[in-house]
C-alpha positions in Angstrom: 0.0 0.0 0.0 1.2 3.5 -0.8 -0.1 6.2 1.5 0.6 9.8 2.1 0.0 12.2 5.0 -1.5 15.5 3.9 -1.0 19.0 5.3 -3.9 18.5 7.8 -2.2 15.3 9.1 -4.8 13.0 7.4 -3.6 9.7 5.9 -4.5 9.2 2.2 -4.3 5.9 0.4 -2.6 6.6 -3.0 -2.4 3.0 -4.2 -2.5 -0.6 -3.1 -1.9 -3.9 -4.7 -1.7 -7.6 -4.2 1.8 -8.9 -4.8 2.5 -12.5 -5.8 5.4 -12.6 -3.3 7.9 -10.3 -1.6 10.6 -10.4 -4.3 12.3 -7.4 -5.9 10.6 -8.3 -9.2 7.1 -8.2 -7.6 7.7 -4.8 -6.1 9.1 -3.5 -9.4 6.0 -4.6 -11.2 3.8 -2.9 -8.6 5.8 0.4 -8.8 5.8 0.3 -12.6 2.0 -0.2 -12.6 1.8 2.7 -10.2 3.8 4.9 -12.6 1.8 3.9 -15.6 -1.4 4.9 -13.8 -0.1 8.4 -13.3 1.9 8.0 -10.0 4.8 10.5 -9.6 8.2 10.2 -8.2 8.3 10.1 -4.4 10.5 12.5 -2.4 10.7 10.3 0.7 9.6 6.7 1.3 9.5 5.0 4.7 10.1 1.2 4.6 10.4 -1.6 7.2 13.9 -2.7 5.9 12.7 -5.4 3.5 15.7 -5.5 1.1 13.6 -6.6 -1.9 11.4 -3.5 -1.4 14.4 -1.2 -1.1 16.0 -2.6 -4.2 12.8 -2.1 -6.2 12.4 1.4 -5.0 16.0 2.2 -5.9 15.4 0.9 -9.4 11.9 2.4 -10.0 12.4 5.7 -8.2 16.1 6.4 -8.2 15.8 10.0 -6.8 13.7 9.0 -3.8 15.2 9.3 -0.4 14.5 5.9 1.5 14.4 5.8 5.3 13.5 3.2 7.8 10.3 3.0 9.9 11.0 4.3 13.4 8.6 1.8 15.0 10.5 -1.2 13.4 13.8 0.3 14.4 12.6 0.7 18.0 11.3 -2.9 18.1 14.7 -4.2 16.9 16.5 -2.2 19.6 14.3 -3.6 22.3 15.1 -7.1 21.1 
């Protein structure tokens, strides 16, 4: 799912999809479909450190800044 947070702090769903699996290729197909439907380059994307997702983002949106989800980082630190 691709979401954004608007200027009034509301979450907006931009896109969602059902991926066959969590491979880089599946994520690339999803991102390419997103772009074909009019989706634009992202400025910042927050991910949960799934390497396939990061690789696909780097290929599909090379100028996007990728950062890790703070909640997932905190969970890992507690472990």
